[in-house]
TORDRENZA-591290 format. One record per residue (C-alpha): z, x negated, y negated; residue in three letters; residue number from 1. Coordinates in nm, 4 decimals, decimal comma. Layout:
N
[node [Z X Y] 'Ala' NUM]
...
//
This chain:
412
[node [0,0329 0,0141 0,0001] 'Met' 1]
[node [0,0770 -0,3080 -0,2314] 'Val' 2]
[node [-0,2710 -0,4427 -0,1523] 'Ser' 3]
[node [-0,4560 -0,1226 -0,2542] 'Ile' 4]
[node [-0,2573 -0,1010 -0,5924] 'Val' 5]
[node [-0,3215 -0,4450 -0,6582] 'Leu' 6]
[node [-0,6593 -0,4059 -0,5508] 'Trp' 7]
[node [-0,7031 -0,1065 -0,7797] 'Ser' 8]
[node [-0,5716 -0,2939 -1,0950] 'Leu' 9]
[node [-0,8382 -0,6067 -1,0573] 'Gly' 10]
[node [-1,0621 -0,3087 -1,1442] 'Tyr' 11]
[node [-0,9034 -0,1277 -1,3891] 'Ser' 12]
[node [-1,1190 -0,1865 -1,6720] 'Gln' 13]
[node [-1,3994 -0,2151 -1,5179] 'Thr' 14]
[node [-1,6412 0,0847 -1,3991] 'Ala' 15]
[node [-1,8290 0,0326 -1,0000] 'Ile' 16]
[node [-2,1306 0,2589 -0,9964] 'Lys' 17]
[node [-2,3077 0,2598 -0,6710] 'Pro' 18]
[node [-2,6754 0,1690 -0,6598] 'Ile' 19]
[node [-2,9235 0,2247 -0,3974] 'Thr' 20]
[node [-3,1484 -0,0642 -0,3116] 'Phe' 21]
[node [-3,4455 0,1510 -0,4398] 'Ser' 22]
[node [-3,2946 0,2373 -0,7654] 'Thr' 23]
[node [-3,1993 -0,1192 -0,8029] 'Tyr' 24]
[node [-3,5473 -0,2396 -0,8318] 'Leu' 25]
[node [-3,6304 0,0028 -1,0123] 'Gln' 26]
[node [-3,3599 -0,1026 -1,2893] 'Lys' 27]
[node [-3,5398 -0,4106 -1,2602] 'Val' 28]
[node [-3,8685 -0,3114 -1,3582] 'Asp' 29]
[node [-3,7463 -0,1530 -1,6728] 'Ser' 30]
[node [-3,4546 -0,3325 -1,7597] 'Gly' 31]
[node [-3,4845 -0,7087 -1,6961] 'Asn' 32]
[node [-3,4943 -0,8715 -2,0175] 'Leu' 33]
[node [-3,7272 -1,2025 -1,9084] 'Glu' 34]
[node [-3,9633 -0,9460 -1,7486] 'Tyr' 35]
[node [-3,9948 -0,7507 -2,0632] 'Ala' 36]
[node [-4,0593 -1,1158 -2,2594] 'Ala' 37]
[node [-4,2837 -1,2109 -2,0196] 'Gln' 38]
[node [-4,5104 -0,8674 -2,0483] 'Lys' 39]
[node [-4,5362 -0,9907 -2,3915] 'Leu' 40]
[node [-4,7794 -1,2936 -2,3037] 'Asn' 41]
[node [-5,0332 -0,9698 -2,2474] 'Val' 42]
[node [-5,0168 -0,8019 -2,5472] 'Ser' 43]
[node [-5,0106 -1,1541 -2,7353] 'Ile' 44]
[node [-5,3414 -1,2078 -2,5054] 'Ala' 45]
[node [-5,4932 -0,8661 -2,6472] 'Glu' 46]
[node [-5,4344 -0,9316 -2,9759] 'Ala' 47]
[node [-5,6495 -1,2407 -2,9054] 'Gln' 48]
[node [-5,9477 -1,0941 -2,8140] 'Val' 49]
[node [-5,9601 -0,8846 -3,1020] 'Ile' 50]
[node [-5,8501 -1,1909 -3,3073] 'Ala' 51]
[node [-6,1449 -1,3472 -3,1458] 'Ala' 52]
[node [-6,4045 -1,0353 -3,2698] 'Lys' 53]
[node [-6,4034 -1,1630 -3,5878] 'Val' 54]
[node [-6,7243 -1,2398 -3,8187] 'Arg' 55]
[node [-6,7240 -1,4618 -4,0690] 'Asn' 56]
[node [-6,6984 -1,3585 -4,4118] 'Asp' 57]
[node [-6,9702 -1,3349 -4,6549] 'Pro' 58]
[node [-6,9224 -1,5977 -4,9328] 'Gln' 59]
[node [-6,9164 -1,4224 -5,3121] 'Leu' 60]
[node [-6,9883 -1,6766 -5,6236] 'Gly' 61]
[node [-6,9812 -1,6824 -5,9639] 'Phe' 62]
[node [-7,0829 -1,8953 -6,2173] 'Asn' 63]
[node [-7,0969 -1,9463 -6,6049] 'Tyr' 64]
[node [-7,2938 -2,2324 -6,8120] 'Phe' 65]
[node [-7,3267 -2,3081 -7,1870] 'Asn' 66]
[node [-7,5093 -2,5584 -7,3344] 'Asn' 67]
[node [-7,3938 -2,6279 -7,6462] 'Glu' 68]
[node [-7,4537 -2,2900 -7,7858] 'Gln' 69]
[node [-7,2271 -2,2703 -8,0742] 'Ala' 70]
[node [-7,3525 -2,6283 -8,2078] 'Lys' 71]
[node [-7,7226 -2,6365 -8,1178] 'Lys' 72]
[node [-7,8036 -2,3029 -7,9549] 'Lys' 73]
[node [-7,9141 -2,4367 -7,6194] 'Met' 74]
[node [-7,8709 -2,1073 -7,4852] 'Gly' 75]
[node [-7,5735 -1,9848 -7,2274] 'Tyr' 76]
[node [-7,5939 -1,7897 -6,9155] 'Gly' 77]
[node [-7,4567 -1,6991 -6,5467] 'Gly' 78]
[node [-7,5787 -1,6056 -6,2188] 'Ser' 79]
[node [-7,3858 -1,4159 -5,9070] 'Ile' 80]
[node [-7,4365 -1,5585 -5,5486] 'Ser' 81]
[node [-7,3998 -1,3990 -5,2249] 'Val' 82]
[node [-7,3813 -1,6565 -4,8987] 'Ser' 83]
[node [-7,4192 -1,5855 -4,5445] 'Gln' 84]
[node [-7,3178 -1,8190 -4,2681] 'Thr' 85]
[node [-7,4499 -1,6983 -3,8915] 'Phe' 86]
[node [-7,3315 -1,8598 -3,6070] 'Thr' 87]
[node [-7,5519 -1,8544 -3,2634] 'Phe' 88]
[node [-7,3395 -1,7885 -2,9669] 'Gly' 89]
[node [-7,0261 -1,9310 -3,1051] 'Lys' 90]
[node [-6,8529 -1,5306 -3,1471] 'Arg' 91]
[node [-6,9596 -1,4077 -2,8052] 'Ser' 92]
[node [-6,8285 -1,7354 -2,6366] 'Ala' 93]
[node [-6,5137 -1,6846 -2,7870] 'Ala' 94]
[node [-6,4577 -1,3429 -2,7246] 'Ile' 95]
[node [-6,5409 -1,3912 -2,3683] 'Gly' 96]
[node [-6,2527 -1,7019 -2,2933] 'Leu' 97]
[node [-6,0145 -1,4797 -2,4411] 'Ala' 98]
[node [-6,0767 -1,1870 -2,2538] 'Lys' 99]
[node [-6,0528 -1,4310 -1,9311] 'Ser' 100]
[node [-5,7114 -1,5819 -2,0828] 'Glu' 101]
[node [-5,6085 -1,1910 -2,1045] 'Thr' 102]
[node [-5,6833 -1,1559 -1,7356] 'Glu' 103]
[node [-5,4918 -1,4791 -1,6932] 'Leu' 104]
[node [-5,1881 -1,3545 -1,8174] 'Ser' 105]
[node [-5,1808 -1,0169 -1,6596] 'Lys' 106]
[node [-5,2633 -1,2281 -1,3122] 'Ser' 107]
[node [-4,9267 -1,4757 -1,4041] 'Leu' 108]
[node [-4,7232 -1,1658 -1,4942] 'Leu' 109]
[node [-4,8079 -1,0011 -1,1295] 'Ala' 110]
[node [-4,6828 -1,3359 -0,9973] 'Asp' 111]
[node [-4,3689 -1,3332 -1,1764] 'Tyr' 112]
[node [-4,2841 -0,9835 -1,0728] 'Leu' 113]
[node [-4,3424 -1,0882 -0,7126] 'Arg' 114]
[node [-4,1249 -1,3542 -0,7666] 'Asn' 115]
[node [-3,8656 -1,1446 -0,9887] 'Leu' 116]
[node [-3,8627 -0,8829 -0,6730] 'His' 117]
[node [-3,7526 -1,1453 -0,4188] 'Ala' 118]
[node [-3,5305 -1,2869 -0,6298] 'Asp' 119]
[node [-3,3114 -1,0163 -0,7223] 'Ala' 120]
[node [-3,3451 -0,8476 -0,3813] 'Thr' 121]
[node [-3,1910 -1,1584 -0,2029] 'Val' 122]
[node [-2,9568 -1,0929 -0,5031] 'Ser' 123]
[node [-2,8906 -0,7959 -0,3841] 'Phe' 124]
[node [-2,7955 -0,8017 -0,0409] 'Phe' 125]
[node [-2,6242 -1,1230 -0,1282] 'Glu' 126]
[node [-2,3543 -0,8667 -0,3305] 'Ser' 127]
[node [-2,3744 -0,6939 0,0337] 'Leu' 128]
[node [-2,2673 -0,9977 0,2363] 'Arg' 129]
[node [-2,0181 -1,0361 -0,0432] 'Gln' 130]
[node [-1,9010 -0,6637 0,0181] 'Lys' 131]
[node [-1,8700 -0,7450 0,3747] 'Lys' 132]
[node [-1,6533 -1,0320 0,3747] 'Leu' 133]
[node [-1,4001 -0,8645 0,1325] 'Tyr' 134]
[node [-1,3852 -0,5946 0,3813] 'Glu' 135]
[node [-1,3194 -0,8315 0,6745] 'Ile' 136]
[node [-1,0725 -1,0113 0,4709] 'Lys' 137]
[node [-0,8699 -0,6794 0,3623] 'Lys' 138]
[node [-0,8684 -0,6123 0,7615] 'Glu' 139]
[node [-0,7212 -0,9455 0,8067] 'Ala' 140]
[node [-0,4373 -0,8787 0,5621] 'Tyr' 141]
[node [-0,3656 -0,5353 0,6884] 'Gln' 142]
[node [-0,3282 -0,6417 1,0293] 'Asn' 143]
[node [-0,1292 -0,9521 0,9731] 'Ile' 144]
[node [0,0769 -0,6895 0,7088] 'Ser' 145]
[node [0,1787 -0,4486 0,9953] 'Asp' 146]
[node [0,2345 -0,7882 1,2141] 'Leu' 147]
[node [0,4968 -0,8678 0,9226] 'Ala' 148]
[node [0,6021 -0,4963 0,8871] 'Lys' 149]
[node [0,6663 -0,4738 1,2858] 'Ser' 150]
[node [0,8812 -0,8224 1,3060] 'Asp' 151]
[node [1,1075 -0,6954 1,0238] 'Ser' 152]
[node [1,1502 -0,4504 1,2424] 'Ile' 153]
[node [1,2029 -0,6343 1,5477] 'Arg' 154]
[node [1,4209 -0,8567 1,4013] 'Phe' 155]
[node [1,6336 -0,6231 1,2779] 'Ala' 156]
[node [1,6699 -0,5043 1,6398] 'Lys' 157]
[node [1,7421 -0,8724 1,7665] 'Gly' 158]
[node [1,4060 -0,8724 1,9678] 'Lys' 159]
[node [1,2606 -1,2073 1,7840] 'Ile' 160]
[node [1,4259 -1,5162 1,5462] 'Met' 161]
[node [1,4159 -1,4486 1,1969] 'Glu' 162]
[node [1,2309 -1,7427 1,1543] 'Ile' 163]
[node [0,9635 -1,5776 1,3034] 'Asp' 164]
[node [0,9850 -1,2633 1,0821] 'Ala' 165]
[node [0,9672 -1,4869 0,8222] 'Ile' 166]
[node [0,6761 -1,6839 0,8907] 'Gln' 167]
[node [0,4857 -1,3388 1,0013] 'Ser' 168]
[node [0,5528 -1,2607 0,6015] 'Lys' 169]
[node [0,4190 -1,5905 0,5142] 'Val' 170]
[node [0,1083 -1,5483 0,7216] 'Glu' 171]
[node [0,0471 -1,2257 0,5244] 'Ala' 172]
[node [0,1339 -1,3681 0,2088] 'Gly' 173]
[node [-0,1765 -1,6052 0,2639] 'Leu' 174]
[node [-0,3801 -1,3529 0,3784] 'Ala' 175]
[node [-0,3599 -1,1608 0,0727] 'Tyr' 176]
[node [-0,4462 -1,4975 -0,1474] 'Asn' 177]
[node [-0,7287 -1,4869 0,0316] 'Glu' 178]
[node [-0,8351 -1,1408 -0,0319] 'Leu' 179]
[node [-0,7873 -1,1570 -0,3551] 'Leu' 180]
[node [-1,0043 -1,4886 -0,3666] 'Gln' 181]
[node [-1,2717 -1,2733 -0,1864] 'Ser' 182]
[node [-1,2349 -1,0006 -0,4175] 'Glu' 183]
[node [-1,3357 -1,2532 -0,6871] 'Thr' 184]
[node [-1,6861 -1,3509 -0,5249] 'Glu' 185]
[node [-1,7257 -0,9691 -0,4912] 'Gln' 186]
[node [-1,7186 -0,9352 -0,8255] 'Lys' 187]
[node [-1,9120 -1,2327 -0,9148] 'Lys' 188]
[node [-2,2253 -1,1181 -0,6786] 'Ala' 189]
[node [-2,2006 -0,7953 -0,8393] 'Phe' 190]
[node [-2,1897 -0,9646 -1,1829] 'Thr' 191]
[node [-2,5988 -1,1025 -1,0770] 'Glu' 192]
[node [-2,6988 -0,7364 -1,0736] 'Leu' 193]
[node [-2,6511 -0,6785 -1,3844] 'Ser' 194]
[node [-2,8354 -0,9509 -1,5003] 'Leu' 195]
[node [-3,1051 -0,8686 -1,2956] 'Tyr' 196]
[node [-3,1038 -0,5300 -1,4171] 'Thr' 197]
[node [-3,0828 -0,5905 -1,8124] 'Gly' 198]
[node [-2,7077 -0,4496 -1,8265] 'Thr' 199]
[node [-2,5303 -0,5303 -2,0875] 'Thr' 200]
[node [-2,2104 -0,3593 -2,0422] 'Lys' 201]
[node [-1,9435 -0,5829 -1,9465] 'Ala' 202]
[node [-1,7747 -0,2773 -1,8223] 'Thr' 203]
[node [-2,0087 -0,1496 -1,5796] 'Leu' 204]
[node [-2,0688 -0,3141 -1,2536] 'Leu' 205]
[node [-2,2859 -0,2092 -0,9931] 'Tyr' 206]
[node [-2,1964 -0,2097 -0,6349] 'Gln' 207]
[node [-2,4815 -0,2279 -0,3685] 'Pro' 208]
[node [-2,4961 0,0684 -0,1133] 'Glu' 209]
[node [-2,7281 -0,0271 0,1853] 'Ser' 210]
[node [-2,7953 -0,1267 0,5637] 'Ala' 211]
[node [-2,6542 -0,5047 0,5430] 'Ile' 212]
[node [-2,9371 -0,5358 0,7870] 'Lys' 213]
[node [-3,3159 -0,5291 0,7104] 'Leu' 214]
[node [-3,4998 -0,4000 0,9842] 'Thr' 215]
[node [-3,7300 -0,6180 1,2091] 'Tyr' 216]
[node [-4,0615 -0,6762 1,1314] 'Arg' 217]
[node [-4,3427 -0,8129 1,3932] 'Ser' 218]
[node [-4,6069 -0,9825 1,2740] 'Tyr' 219]
[node [-4,8614 -1,2631 1,3543] 'Arg' 220]
[node [-4,9289 -1,5177 1,1428] 'Leu' 221]
[node [-5,2915 -1,6085 1,1245] 'Ala' 222]
[node [-5,2810 -1,2467 0,9861] 'Asp' 223]
[node [-5,0123 -1,3783 0,7422] 'Leu' 224]
[node [-5,2177 -1,6693 0,6210] 'Ile' 225]
[node [-5,5352 -1,4223 0,5782] 'Glu' 226]
[node [-5,3914 -1,2410 0,3598] 'Gln' 227]
[node [-5,1890 -1,4519 0,2178] 'Gly' 228]
[node [-5,4765 -1,5804 0,0571] 'Lys' 229]
[node [-5,6401 -1,2949 -0,0478] 'Thr' 230]
[node [-5,3741 -1,1427 -0,2276] 'Gln' 231]
[node [-5,1208 -1,3892 -0,3573] 'Arg' 232]
[node [-5,0895 -1,3246 -0,7259] 'Thr' 233]
[node [-5,0446 -1,6902 -0,8012] 'Asp' 234]
[node [-5,3471 -1,7652 -0,6215] 'Leu' 235]
[node [-5,5543 -1,5065 -0,7693] 'Val' 236]
[node [-5,4179 -1,6585 -1,1155] 'Ala' 237]
[node [-5,5499 -1,9992 -0,9878] 'Ala' 238]
[node [-5,8894 -1,8782 -0,9568] 'Met' 239]
[node [-5,8489 -1,6838 -1,3074] 'Gln' 240]
[node [-5,7762 -2,0299 -1,4076] 'Asn' 241]
[node [-6,0892 -2,1122 -1,2958] 'Ile' 242]
[node [-6,2994 -1,8734 -1,4891] 'Asp' 243]
[node [-6,0848 -1,9742 -1,8122] 'Val' 244]
[node [-6,1808 -2,2902 -1,7675] 'Ala' 245]
[node [-6,5752 -2,2043 -1,7624] 'Asn' 246]
[node [-6,5047 -2,0134 -2,0612] 'Lys' 247]
[node [-6,3981 -2,2663 -2,2234] 'Ala' 248]
[node [-6,6352 -2,4883 -2,1320] 'Leu' 249]
[node [-6,9012 -2,2681 -2,2694] 'Lys' 250]
[node [-6,7268 -2,2454 -2,6115] 'Val' 251]
[node [-6,7604 -2,6382 -2,6202] 'Ala' 252]
[node [-7,1508 -2,5723 -2,5468] 'Gln' 253]
[node [-7,1590 -2,3125 -2,8256] 'Arg' 254]
[node [-7,0301 -2,5032 -3,0546] 'Glu' 255]
[node [-7,2383 -2,7544 -3,0650] 'Lys' 256]
[node [-7,5036 -2,4704 -3,1588] 'Asn' 257]
[node [-7,6115 -2,5139 -3,5072] 'Ser' 258]
[node [-7,4994 -2,2763 -3,8475] 'Asp' 259]
[node [-7,6959 -2,1224 -4,0867] 'Val' 260]
[node [-7,6182 -2,0334 -4,4272] 'Thr' 261]
[node [-7,8527 -1,7758 -4,5839] 'Val' 262]
[node [-7,8064 -1,7142 -5,0031] 'Ser' 263]
[node [-7,9099 -1,5044 -5,2768] 'Leu' 264]
[node [-7,8250 -1,6122 -5,5943] 'Glu' 265]
[node [-7,9417 -1,3533 -5,9523] 'Leu' 266]
[node [-7,9248 -1,5586 -6,2421] 'Gly' 267]
[node [-7,9179 -1,4616 -6,6669] 'His' 268]
[node [-8,0562 -1,7334 -6,9187] 'Asn' 269]
[node [-7,9322 -1,5593 -7,2412] 'Ala' 270]
[node [-8,2658 -1,6564 -7,5528] 'Glu' 271]
[node [-8,2441 -2,0218 -7,6409] 'Val' 272]
[node [-8,2998 -1,9894 -8,0404] 'Lys' 273]
[node [-8,2587 -2,3894 -8,0918] 'Asn' 274]
[node [-8,5513 -2,5094 -8,3316] 'Glu' 275]
[node [-8,6944 -2,7664 -8,1444] 'Ile' 276]
[node [-8,7349 -2,5978 -7,8432] 'Ala' 277]
[node [-8,6508 -2,2373 -7,8339] 'Pro' 278]
[node [-8,6655 -2,0040 -7,5059] 'Ala' 279]
[node [-8,7028 -1,6413 -7,4080] 'Pro' 280]
[node [-8,3680 -1,5031 -7,2417] 'Ser' 281]
[node [-8,4696 -1,4170 -6,8829] 'Tyr' 282]
[node [-8,3455 -1,3441 -6,5277] 'Asn' 283]
[node [-8,3987 -1,5844 -6,2176] 'Ser' 284]
[node [-8,3639 -1,4534 -5,8376] 'Leu' 285]
[node [-8,2752 -1,7632 -5,5971] 'Thr' 286]
[node [-8,2933 -1,7095 -5,1973] 'Ala' 287]
[node [-8,2119 -2,0194 -4,9797] 'Gly' 288]
[node [-8,1471 -2,1439 -4,6417] 'Ile' 289]
[node [-7,9387 -2,4305 -4,5399] 'Ser' 290]
[node [-7,9060 -2,6377 -4,1891] 'Leu' 291]
[node [-7,6938 -2,9128 -4,0687] 'Pro' 292]
[node [-7,8406 -3,2142 -3,9639] 'Ile' 293]
[node [-7,6830 -3,1999 -3,5985] 'Pro' 294]
[node [-7,5498 -3,5667 -3,5845] 'Phe' 295]
[node [-7,2633 -3,4001 -3,4195] 'Ser' 296]
[node [-7,4564 -3,3600 -3,1139] 'Lys' 297]
[node [-7,4913 -3,6651 -3,0005] 'Met' 298]
[node [-7,1312 -3,6788 -2,9334] 'Asn' 299]
[node [-7,0733 -3,4841 -2,5951] 'Arg' 300]
[node [-6,6876 -3,5645 -2,5547] 'Gly' 301]
[node [-6,5590 -3,2225 -2,6207] 'Ser' 302]
[node [-6,8299 -3,0806 -2,3657] 'Ile' 303]
[node [-6,7475 -3,3349 -2,0815] 'Asn' 304]
[node [-6,3507 -3,2935 -2,1214] 'Ala' 305]
[node [-6,4396 -2,9352 -2,0529] 'Ala' 306]
[node [-6,6986 -2,9818 -1,7723] 'Lys' 307]
[node [-6,3504 -3,2359 -1,5982] 'Gln' 308]
[node [-6,0676 -2,9475 -1,6457] 'Arg' 309]
[node [-6,3025 -2,7312 -1,4892] 'Val' 310]
[node [-6,2974 -3,0283 -1,1957] 'Arg' 311]
[node [-5,9545 -2,9521 -1,2341] 'Gln' 312]
[node [-5,8586 -2,6156 -1,1807] 'Ala' 313]
[node [-6,1093 -2,5912 -0,8811] 'Ser' 314]
[node [-5,8925 -2,8583 -0,7638] 'Leu' 315]
[node [-5,5596 -2,6547 -0,8119] 'Glu' 316]
[node [-5,6922 -2,3604 -0,6883] 'Tyr' 317]
[node [-5,7752 -2,5906 -0,3443] 'Asp' 318]
[node [-5,4534 -2,7286 -0,3566] 'Gln' 319]
[node [-5,2596 -2,4106 -0,4414] 'Ala' 320]
[node [-5,4419 -2,2036 -0,1295] 'Ala' 321]
[node [-5,2896 -2,5291 0,0909] 'Leu' 322]
[node [-4,9331 -2,4788 -0,0585] 'Gln' 323]
[node [-4,9319 -2,0769 0,0122] 'Val' 324]
[node [-5,0563 -2,1396 0,3772] 'Gln' 325]
[node [-4,8123 -2,3927 0,4446] 'Asn' 326]
[node [-4,5348 -2,1767 0,2895] 'Glu' 327]
[node [-4,6140 -1,9148 0,5004] 'Ile' 328]
[node [-4,5875 -2,1093 0,8430] 'Met' 329]
[node [-4,2431 -2,2427 0,7176] 'Lys' 330]
[node [-4,1440 -1,9266 0,6084] 'Ala' 331]
[node [-4,2516 -1,7266 0,9787] 'Tyr' 332]
[node [-4,1058 -2,0139 1,1661] 'Tyr' 333]
[node [-3,7160 -1,9607 0,9507] 'Asp' 334]
[node [-3,7707 -1,6264 0,9871] 'Tyr' 335]
[node [-3,7838 -1,5967 1,3914] 'Glu' 336]
[node [-3,5077 -1,8128 1,4255] 'Ser' 337]
[node [-3,3202 -1,6409 1,1795] 'Ala' 338]
[node [-3,3901 -1,2915 1,3641] 'Ala' 339]
[node [-3,2922 -1,4739 1,7014] 'Lys' 340]
[node [-2,9525 -1,6150 1,5547] 'Gln' 341]
[node [-2,8812 -1,2450 1,4763] 'Val' 342]
[node [-2,9522 -1,1006 1,8093] 'Leu' 343]
[node [-2,7067 -1,4001 1,9540] 'His' 344]
[node [-2,4488 -1,2481 1,7298] 'Phe' 345]
[node [-2,5266 -0,8898 1,8772] 'Glu' 346]
[node [-2,5441 -0,9496 2,1883] 'Asn' 347]
[node [-2,1775 -0,9672 2,2671] 'Gly' 348]
[node [-2,0384 -1,2319 2,0742] 'Leu' 349]
[node [-1,9082 -1,0329 1,8015] 'Leu' 350]
[node [-1,7595 -0,7424 2,0813] 'Arg' 351]
[node [-1,5928 -1,0520 2,2853] 'Gln' 352]
[node [-1,3954 -1,1902 1,9636] 'Ala' 353]
[node [-1,2736 -0,7999 1,8576] 'Leu' 354]
[node [-1,1595 -0,7672 2,2373] 'Glu' 355]
[node [-0,9774 -1,0912 2,2406] 'Val' 356]
[node [-0,7832 -1,0259 1,8988] 'Leu' 357]
[node [-0,6764 -0,6859 2,0154] 'Lys' 358]
[node [-0,5151 -0,8281 2,3405] 'Gly' 359]
[node [-0,3722 -1,0395 2,1353] 'Lys' 360]
[node [-0,1947 -0,8226 1,9403] 'Ile' 361]
[node [-0,1094 -0,6123 2,1957] 'Tyr' 362]
[node [0,0566 -0,9035 2,3833] 'Ser' 363]
[node [0,2209 -1,0142 2,0789] 'Tyr' 364]
[node [0,3639 -0,6424 2,0333] 'Ser' 365]
[node [0,5204 -0,6701 2,3871] 'Arg' 366]
[node [0,6494 -0,9914 2,3589] 'Gly' 367]
[node [0,4074 -1,1671 2,5919] 'Asp' 368]
[node [0,2119 -1,3924 2,3213] 'Thr' 369]
[node [0,2898 -1,6414 2,0375] 'Ser' 370]
[node [0,2090 -1,5064 1,6727] 'Leu' 371]
[node [0,0371 -1,8123 1,7004] 'Leu' 372]
[node [-0,1984 -1,7164 1,9557] 'Glu' 373]
[node [-0,2810 -1,3564 1,7558] 'Val' 374]
[node [-0,3362 -1,5717 1,4074] 'Leu' 375]
[node [-0,5756 -1,8260 1,6066] 'Asn' 376]
[node [-0,7328 -1,5150 1,7647] 'Ala' 377]
[node [-0,7962 -1,2923 1,3564] 'Gln' 378]
[node [-0,8962 -1,6305 1,2363] 'Arg' 379]
[node [-1,1395 -1,6657 1,5245] 'Thr' 380]
[node [-1,2476 -1,2973 1,4724] 'Tyr' 381]
[node [-1,3088 -1,3418 1,0956] 'Asn' 382]
[node [-1,5252 -1,6571 1,1553] 'Glu' 383]
[node [-1,7425 -1,5146 1,3750] 'Val' 384]
[node [-1,7741 -1,2007 1,1771] 'Gln' 385]
[node [-1,8215 -1,4359 0,8369] 'Gly' 386]
[node [-2,1009 -1,6099 1,0336] 'Gln' 387]
[node [-2,2297 -1,2911 1,1588] 'Tyr' 388]
[node [-2,3152 -1,1989 0,8232] 'Tyr' 389]
[node [-2,4026 -1,5375 0,6897] 'Gln' 390]
[node [-2,6756 -1,4961 0,9781] 'Ala' 391]
[node [-2,7729 -1,1937 0,8332] 'Val' 392]
[node [-2,8050 -1,2468 0,5171] 'Phe' 393]
[node [-3,0151 -1,5595 0,5880] 'Asp' 394]
[node [-3,2246 -1,2852 0,8337] 'Tyr' 395]
[node [-3,2842 -1,1138 0,5341] 'Asp' 396]
[node [-3,3708 -1,3920 0,2507] 'Ser' 397]
[node [-3,5934 -1,5316 0,5243] 'Ala' 398]
[node [-3,7521 -1,1909 0,5659] 'Leu' 399]
[node [-3,7898 -1,1402 0,1668] 'Ile' 400]
[node [-3,9114 -1,4625 0,1573] 'Asn' 401]
[node [-4,1965 -1,4467 0,4234] 'Leu' 402]
[node [-4,3213 -1,1420 0,2168] 'Glu' 403]
[node [-4,3173 -1,2979 -0,1057] 'Lys' 404]
[node [-4,5069 -1,5972 0,0331] 'Ser' 405]
[node [-4,7719 -1,3892 0,2038] 'Ala' 406]
[node [-4,7971 -1,1424 -0,1128] 'Gly' 407]
[node [-4,6584 -0,8072 0,0403] 'Ile' 408]
[node [-4,3860 -0,5845 -0,0194] 'Trp' 409]
[node [-4,2368 -0,3109 0,1961] 'Asp' 410]
[node [-3,9154 -0,3578 0,1495] 'Ile' 411]
[node [-3,7711 -0,0290 0,0466] 'Asn' 412]
//
């Protein structure tokens, strides 16, 4: 009773809210702050597409001249001009590059979500493991506490020595300390869920509600590798990066195209009243076109650099594909091994450890065995349970990692 009261006091200022796995993942998708920040990369890239569509602004010019009109009467005048620079292929190439970079941003965002789902799921099942470990410690404390109470009664009846009753109380105290530590680890695991869901309320913790063991899935390694090479979002991003490099090469090539500037000028000259060289007023219209002398085309450094980036992106894709295959193979072997270890525990090891503990407690109550043997049996049972739930967590993590590596996701 004391343990339950103290346990409750530890949570008195914190609301514990049960959460299912499907609800948890929905909250991760909608509330994770880092994911929200990553989504802005797509918005930024889309804005860059709009920016790439801008055209060159026309130039408007005003001129005024005065040929010492005040002294020599040589006249004055002014002009207004409009000019426009035309580029050939540069704008369309820049738009193509911006669109390709947008698709790359979307692919990278999908890959971020793939990793986020996997990491958040591992955290969810780690919380379940800590919850189970707490329950183990709580049950162990309850068993030792019951023994201590029983020993106090037996001592009062003169059936055991006082030192044995005291030892039972000491062991109960040690078990309670372990319970408190386990409670702390459980709270810390619950706090991780708040981080993934973007929960800012410090007084709210989510408690996972789900089966601790994921259903076993049978896979063919060859199918996983094939699926990973076609569906892994990081490979999709690596392929898109090749397209970005090709579009950047096109931009570099189009930059060598000569710009053409067309101009039109309308002028007015006032009457010249100089006695030596008089002239009537008149208007003038001037049209012009200017072309650069393309010496810069001889420098192909930017184009050569862009070509090397295309080759680099292709090699990076090949390496990424090989890495995917390697990751899937290792994840598959880990998964199969973890599944066998869990099966070994479930095929009698847990049941046998529990039977030994119950037998020792019964024998102790009859005075046929010592407290030390009961404590050893309890510790063994605790260790077996702890190792079992660690094995289950390793199995869950291996399955999550395998599905992440293969680019599939059916965990719900």
